[in-house]
C-alpha positions in Angstrom: -6.6 -12.4 -26.6 -3.3 -12.3 -24.7 -0.3 -10.5 -26.2 3.0 -11.9 -25.0 5.6 -9.1 -25.3 9.3 -10.0 -25.1 11.5 -7.2 -24.0 14.9 -9.0 -23.7 16.8 -6.5 -25.9 15.5 -3.6 -23.8 15.5 -4.9 -20.2 18.5 -7.1 -20.7 20.5 -4.2 -22.0 21.0 -3.0 -18.4 23.7 -5.7 -18.1 25.6 -5.2 -21.4 24.9 -1.6 -22.3 22.4 -2.7 -25.0 25.3 -4.0 -27.0 23.9 -7.3 -28.5 25.8 -9.1 -31.2 24.0 -9.0 -34.6 23.9 -12.7 -34.9 22.2 -13.0 -31.5 19.6 -10.4 -32.6 18.8 -12.2 -35.8 18.5 -15.6 -34.1 16.4 -14.0 -31.4 13.9 -12.5 -33.8 13.4 -15.9 -35.4 13.0 -17.7 -32.1 10.4 -15.2 -30.9 8.2 -16.0 -33.9 8.5 -19.8 -33.2 7.3 -19.5 -29.6 4.3 -17.3 -30.5 5.4 -13.9 -29.1 3.1 -11.2 -30.3 5.2 -8.1 -29.7 8.9 -7.5 -29.4 10.3 -4.5 -27.6 13.5 -4.2 -29.6 15.1 -1.8 -27.2 15.0 1.8 -26.0 14.4 5.0 -28.0 16.6 7.6 -26.4 18.3 11.0 -27.2 20.8 10.7 -24.3 24.3 9.7 -25.4 26.6 9.6 -22.5 29.1 6.7 -22.6 29.0 3.9 -25.1 25.8 2.0 -25.6 24.8 -0.4 -28.3 22.2 0.0 -31.0 19.4 -1.3 -28.8 19.7 1.7 -26.6 18.6 4.0 -29.4 16.7 1.8 -31.9 16.9 4.3 -34.7 14.8 3.4 -37.7 17.9 3.2 -39.9 19.2 0.4 -37.7 15.9 -1.4 -37.4 15.5 -1.5 -41.2 18.7 -3.6 -41.5 17.2 -6.3 -39.3 15.0 -9.3 -40.4 12.0 -8.0 -38.5 9.1 -10.5 -38.6 6.0 -9.3 -40.4 3.3 -10.5 -38.0 4.8 -9.3 -34.8 4.5 -5.8 -33.3 7.8 -4.1 -33.1 8.1 -1.7 -30.1 10.4 0.6 -28.3 10.4 2.0 -24.8 10.9 5.7 -23.9 11.8 6.7 -20.3 9.5 9.4 -19.1 12.4 11.2 -17.5 13.4 12.2 -21.1 10.1 13.8 -21.7 9.5 15.8 -18.5 12.4 18.2 -18.6 12.3 21.8 -19.7 11.7 21.2 -23.4 8.2 21.0 -24.7 6.8 17.4 -24.8 5.9 17.7 -28.4 9.4 18.8 -29.4 11.0 15.9 -27.6 8.5 13.4 -29.2 9.3 14.9 -32.6 13.0 14.3 -32.1 12.4 10.7 -30.9 9.8 9.8 -33.6 10.5 11.9 -36.7 8.2 9.9 -39.0 4.8 8.4 -38.7 4.4 4.7 -37.8 3.6 3.8 -41.4 7.0 4.9 -42.4 8.8 3.3 -39.4 9.5 -0.3 -38.4 8.1 0.7 -35.0 4.4 0.4 -34.3 4.4 0.2 -30.5 5.7 2.9 -28.1 5.7 2.2 -24.4 6.5 5.0 -21.9 8.0 4.0 -18.6 7.2 6.4 -15.8 7.2 6.8 -12.1 4.0 7.8 -10.4 5.0 11.5 -10.1 5.7 11.6 -13.9 2.5 10.1 -15.1 0.2 13.1 -15.5 3.0 15.1 -17.2 3.6 12.5 -19.9 0.0 11.2 -20.5 -0.6 13.8 -23.2 2.1 12.0 -25.3 -0.7 9.5 -26.0 -2.5 11.9 -28.4 0.6 13.0 -30.2 1.7 9.4 -30.8 -1.7 8.0 -31.8 -2.2 10.8 -34.3 0.9 9.5 -36.0 -0.3 5.9 -36.0 1.6 4.4 -33.0 0.1 2.0 -30.5 0.7 3.6 -27.1 1.4 1.9 -23.8 2.3 3.3 -20.3 4.3 1.3 -17.8 3.6 2.5 -14.2 6.6 1.7 -12.1 6.8 1.1 -8.3 3.1 0.8 -7.6 3.2 -2.1 -5.2 3.2 0.1 -2.1 0.7 2.6 -3.3 -2.7 2.9 -1.7 -6.0 1.9 -3.2 -6.9 5.6 -3.7 -3.6 6.4 -5.3 -3.9 3.6 -7.8 -7.5 4.3 -8.6 -6.6 8.0 -9.2 -3.8 6.9 -11.6 -6.2 4.7 -13.5 -8.7 7.5 -13.8 -6.1 9.8 -15.1 -5.3 7.3 -17.8 -9.0 7.2 -18.8 -8.8 10.8 -19.9 -6.3 9.9 -22.7 -7.1 6.3 -23.4 -3.7 4.7 -24.2 -3.9 1.4 -25.9 -2.6 -0.5 -22.8 -1.9 0.5 -19.2 0.9 -1.6 -17.6 1.9 -1.8 -14.0 5.4 -3.0 -13.0 6.4 -4.9 -9.9 9.6 -2.9 -9.9 10.9 -4.1 -6.6 9.9 -7.7 -7.2 8.1 -7.7 -3.8 4.6 -8.7 -4.9 2.9 -12.1 -4.6 -0.2 -13.3 -6.5 -2.5 -12.0 -3.8 -1.1 -8.5 -4.1 -1.0 -8.8 -7.9 -4.8 -9.5 -7.9 -5.4 -6.7 -5.5 -3.6 -4.0 -7.6 -5.5 -5.2 -10.7 -8.8 -4.8 -8.9 -7.9 -1.3 -7.8 -6.8 -0.3 -11.3 -10.1 -1.7 -12.6 -12.0 0.8 -10.4 -10.7 3.6 -12.7 -9.6 2.0 -15.9 -11.6 -0.4 -18.1 -9.1 -0.6 -21.0 -6.4 -3.3 -21.6 -4.1 -3.9 -18.7 -0.5 -5.2 -18.8 2.0 -6.5 -16.2 5.7 -6.5 -16.0 7.1 -8.7 -13.3 10.5 -9.0 -11.6 11.8 -12.2 -10.1 13.4 -11.1 -6.9 11.4 -13.6 -4.9 11.0 -16.2 -7.6 7.4 -15.2 -8.2 7.6 -13.5 -11.6 5.9 -16.3 -13.6 3.3 -17.0 -10.9 2.4 -13.3 -10.7 2.1 -13.1 -14.5 -0.2 -16.1 -14.7 -2.3 -14.7 -11.8 -2.6 -11.5 -13.8 -3.8 -13.4 -16.8 -6.4 -15.1 -14.6 -7.5 -11.6 -13.5 -8.1 -10.4 -17.0 -4.7 -8.8 -17.9 -4.1 -9.1 -21.6 -0.5 -7.9 -22.1 2.3 -9.8 -20.4 6.1 -9.3 -20.5 8.9 -11.8 -20.4 12.6 -12.0 -21.3 14.8 -14.8 -22.5 16.3 -16.6 -19.4 14.7 -13.7 -17.5 17.5 -11.4 -18.6 16.8 -8.0 -17.1 17.7 -5.5 -14.5 18.6 -7.0 -11.1 17.3 -10.5 -10.8 15.4 -10.3 -14.1 11.9 -11.0 -15.2 9.5 -13.8 -16.0 11.3 -16.1 -18.4 10.1 -16.2 -22.0 10.8 -19.9 -22.4 8.5 -20.8 -19.4 5.8 -18.3 -20.2 5.7 -19.5 -23.8 5.0 -23.0 -22.6 2.2 -21.8 -20.3 0.7 -19.7 -23.0 0.7 -22.5 -25.5 -1.0 -24.8 -23.0 -3.7 -22.2 -22.3 -4.3 -21.8 -26.1 -4.2 -25.5 -26.7 -1.4 -25.1 -29.3 2.0 -26.6 -29.8 5.1 -24.5 -29.6 8.5 -24.9 -31.2 11.0 -24.3 -28.5 14.1 -25.6 -30.4 15.3 -22.3 -31.9 14.8 -20.6 -28.5 16.7 -23.3 -26.6 19.5 -23.1 -29.2 19.6 -19.4 -28.7 19.8 -19.8 -25.0 22.6 -22.4 -25.2 24.8 -20.5 -27.6 24.2 -16.9 -26.5 22.2 -16.4 -23.3 23.7 -19.0 -21.0 27.3 -17.7 -21.5 26.0 -14.1 -21.0 24.2 -15.2 -17.8 27.3 -16.8 -16.5 29.3 -13.7 -17.2 26.8 -11.1 -15.9 25.0 -13.1 -13.3 21.3 -12.2 -13.6 18.8 -14.3 -11.9 17.3 -14.5 -8.5 19.4 -15.3 -5.4 19.0 -14.7 -1.6 20.2 -11.1 -1.9 17.5 -10.2 -4.5 15.0 -12.1 -2.4 15.8 -9.9 0.6 15.7 -6.8 -1.6 12.2 -7.8 -2.9 11.0 -8.6 0.6 12.1 -5.2 2.0 11.1 -3.1 -1.1 14.7 -2.2 -2.0 15.6 -1.3 -5.6 17.3 -4.3 -7.2 19.9 -2.2 -8.8 21.6 -2.0 -5.4 22.1 -5.7 -5.4 23.1 -5.8 -9.1 25.8 -3.1 -8.5 27.2 -4.9 -5.4 27.3 -8.3 -7.1 29.3 -6.7 -10.0 31.8 -5.0 -7.6 34.3 -7.4 -6.0 34.8 -4.9 -3.1 31.4 -6.1 -1.7 31.8 -9.3 0.2 28.9 -11.3 1.4 28.9 -9.5 4.7 29.0 -6.1 3.0 25.9 -6.9 0.8 23.9 -8.1 3.8 24.9 -5.1 5.8 23.9 -2.7 3.0 20.5 -4.5 2.6 19.9 -4.2 6.3 20.7 -0.5 6.3 18.5 0.2 3.3 15.7 -1.8 4.9 15.7 0.7 7.8 16.6 3.9 5.9 14.7 3.2 2.6 16.0 2.1 -0.7 13.2 2.4 -3.2 15.2 4.7 -5.5 18.6 3.7 -6.5 21.4 6.1 -5.7 25.1 5.4 -6.0 25.8 7.8 -3.3 23.4 6.0 -1.0 25.1 2.7 -1.9 28.6 4.0 -1.0 27.2 5.4 2.3 25.4 2.3 3.2 28.5 0.2 2.9 30.2 2.2 5.6 28.0 1.0 8.4 29.6 2.9 11.4 28.2 6.4 11.5 28.2 9.2 14.1 30.7 9.8 16.8 32.9 6.8 17.7 32.7 5.4 21.1 35.2 3.1 22.9 36.5 2.3 26.4 39.8 0.5 25.8 43.1 2.2 24.9 45.7 0.1 23.0 48.8 2.0 24.2 49.4 -0.2 27.2 49.5 -3.3 24.9 51.3 -1.9 21.9 53.5 1.1 22.9 57.0 0.7 21.7 56.4 -2.7 20.2 56.6 -4.0 16.6 53.3 -5.1 15.3 52.9 -8.0 12.9 49.6 -7.9 11.0 48.3 -11.2 9.6 46.1 -10.6 6.6 43.9 -13.0 4.7 46.0 -13.4 1.6 47.7 -16.6 0.6 51.1 -15.3 1.6 50.5 -16.1 5.2 49.9 -19.8 4.6 52.6 -20.1 1.9 55.3 -18.6 4.2 53.9 -19.6 7.6 57.1 -21.4 8.7 59.2 -18.4 8.3 56.6 -16.2 9.9 56.3 -18.4 12.9 60.1 -18.5 13.2 60.3 -14.7 13.1 57.6 -14.5 15.8 59.4 -16.9 18.2 62.7 -15.1 17.7 61.7 -11.4 17.8 58.4 -11.5 19.8 56.4 -8.9 17.9 52.8 -8.1 18.9 50.9 -10.4 16.5 47.5 -9.1 15.4 45.4 -11.3 13.2 42.6 -9.9 11.1 39.2 -11.6 11.6 39.7 -15.4 12.0 43.0 -15.8 10.1 44.3 -19.2 11.2 47.3 -20.0 9.0 49.7 -19.3 11.8 49.9 -21.3 15.0 47.2 -19.9 17.3 49.5 -19.9 20.3 51.7 -17.3 18.5 48.8 -14.8 18.0 48.3 -12.2 20.7 45.0 -10.4 19.6 42.5 -10.5 16.8 40.8 -7.5 15.1 37.3 -7.4 13.6 34.8 -4.7 13.0 32.2 -5.7 10.4 29.0 -6.5 12.3 27.7 -9.0 9.8 31.1 -10.8 9.6 31.3 -10.8 13.4 27.9 -12.4 13.6 28.8 -15.0 11.1 32.1 -15.7 12.8 30.9 -15.6 16.4 31.2 -19.4 17.0 34.7 -19.3 15.7 35.7 -16.4 17.8 34.2 -18.1 20.9 36.7 -21.0 20.4 39.7 -18.8 19.6 41.7 -17.9 22.8 42.8 -14.4 21.8 41.1 -11.2 23.0 39.1 -9.5 20.2 39.6 -5.8 19.5 36.3 -4.6 18.2 34.1 -1.5 18.5 32.0 -3.4 21.1 29.9 -0.6 22.5 28.9 0.4 18.9 27.9 -3.0 17.7 24.2 -3.9 17.3 22.7 -5.6 20.4 22.3 -9.0 18.6 26.0 -9.0 17.7 27.1 -8.2 21.2 24.8 -10.9 22.5 26.3 -13.5 20.1 29.8 -12.6 21.4 28.8 -12.9 25.1 31.6 -14.6 27.1 34.3 -13.4 24.7 37.0 -11.0 25.9 36.3 -7.8 23.9 38.7 -4.9 23.8 36.4 -2.0 23.0 38.1 0.4 20.6 35.7 2.8 18.9 35.4 3.1 15.1 33.8 5.6 12.6 34.1 6.1 8.9 34.6 9.5 7.2 35.9 9.8 3.7 39.5 11.0 3.4 40.0 11.1 7.2 42.4 9.3 9.6 42.0 10.2 13.3 43.7 8.3 16.1 42.1 8.8 19.5 43.0 7.1 22.7 40.0 4.8 22.6 38.6 5.4 19.2 39.5 6.1 15.6 38.1 7.6 12.4 39.2 6.1 9.1 38.4 6.6 5.4 36.8 3.2 4.7 35.2 0.5 6.7 37.9 -2.1 6.0 39.3 -4.1 8.9 42.9 -3.2 7.8 42.1 0.5 8.2 40.8 -0.3 11.7 44.0 -2.3 12.5 46.3 0.5 11.2 44.5 2.9 13.5 44.8 0.7 16.5 48.5 0.2 16.0 49.0 4.0 15.5 46.9 4.9 18.5 48.8 2.4 20.6 52.1 4.1 19.6 53.6 0.9 18.2 57.2 1.0 16.8 56.4 -0.1 13.2 53.9 -2.4 11.3 54.9 -5.5 9.5 52.4 -6.8 7.0 52.0 -10.5 6.1 49.3 -11.8 3.8 48.5 -8.6 2.0 49.1 -10.1 -1.5 46.7 -7.8 -3.3 44.4 -8.4 -6.2 44.5 -8.3 -10.0 45.0 -4.9 -11.7 41.4 -4.6 -12.8 40.0 -5.6 -9.4 38.5 -2.5 -7.7 39.7 -3.8 -4.4 43.2 -3.1 -5.5 42.6 0.6 -6.1 40.6 0.9 -2.8 43.3 -0.8 -0.8 46.1 1.2 -2.4 44.3 4.5 -1.8 43.8 3.5 1.8 47.5 2.7 2.3 48.6 5.9 0.5 46.3 8.0 2.7 47.6 6.4 5.8 51.3 6.9 4.8 50.6 10.5 4.2 49.5 11.0 7.8 51.9 12.8 10.1 51.3 10.1 12.8 51.7 7.2 10.4 54.0 4.3 11.5 56.5 2.8 9.1 54.9 0.0 7.0 56.9 -3.0 5.8 55.5 -5.9 3.8 57.3 -9.2 4.6 55.5 -11.4 2.1 54.7 -10.7 -1.5 52.5 -7.8 -2.2 51.2 -5.7 -5.1 50.8 -2.6 -3.0 53.1 0.4 -3.0 54.7 -0.2 0.4 58.3 -1.0 1.3 59.0 -4.8 1.0 61.6 -7.1 2.7 61.6 -10.9 2.7 60.6 -12.6 5.9 63.3 -15.2 5.1 66.1 -12.6 5.6 64.9 -10.8 8.6 
């Protein structure tokens, strides 16, 4: 018998802090019964209370008893092993999490999610929980890259305690059906009890891997409504229910579930953006934790080129464990000592520099900007491929992001201006793509809170092209910097705070040049109208 377990309110909570509307929860419970789900993981059971989280992050019995829980479905919660392996005794923590026996609780199933290094420490929880009437499962995470011997050893360890089901999770979404079958065969060398699988959809294979596991004898399978779950999400309940009904030769009533999706889950999916995409596909392919992609997609500071650059960095350096510090570091792709061979002072010394940004202010006021250029002859420096001003009036272009450079190489090859870029520091394939282009090699490195203006290189706090351009103008001993097209973003957009911080740090430098915005801007810099200059 196959048990289909739905864990939407647990895994999906990584997007909305487990704060599901009560109406959604009630409709969800009814829909699960109609599609034949045998177990519902209603959320997490946790003692940690930092920041606001909704009821499904704690799943206290008092809350669960207020819900219309179906009678013929197992109600489960998940506990993260990290809460059980700290300094306090295992039994003490379990007693806090589960103060009453299963008979007195709405919960009958407890699953413990653990990494390989935590498994042996938390396995004894099996005996404690089973003595109190709970069904016990363990979810082994990140096993896809473990060896046969390691997996067999984990399976043998489980045999000593005999949990009711041993799950393995394709945490990185990197497995295919062949690997799925292989891991199952290795687990079977040490474990003969019920097996379960929890798949992720990075590479669009969650459902296929789940069905393959069933064919290999797995009897517990996970899914979530619309795949809602951390990163790209999971096998989709609505699809797995169809497959399960067909295998059982039964009809399934999808109407309540499809209504639930239309009224609640599609709007949430549009807002939060779970589901597979090329970034998650790459993360799955390279064994990178999907939370890196999830965090970047939710942060407007990360443009397409930033996300791809971070994935490439993590592919080389390793990204199996999510770390916010590692993410911030990976975004700043230039590391080590800067190198350069071109000095900007011969071009810029004593001249006024007009920076052309990417904001709409350049296009909106291009007539006045072009008139100013013709009359006053500033050194015109365009960021990346900005093209809202007559190309004949632009003196040089500035670009530093290796992925953006690679994407724009064809455009740069057609643009007549020399390109200031850290040429000697670029990856070989980027330099090759720019072959034939006049490159002015000004070195670049990133170090938080630091501006350094060398003759042929700079160090700046963030890897934004505007930071690089400011350093070039300063190193070149320009007279002042006029800024056009730096309109800014909305107040809640993190790019606004990042940009303002950068400008404030620059203005605090002893070597800083005067800044003057000549088109509308939200940043705290002096402003004059281009029309009156």
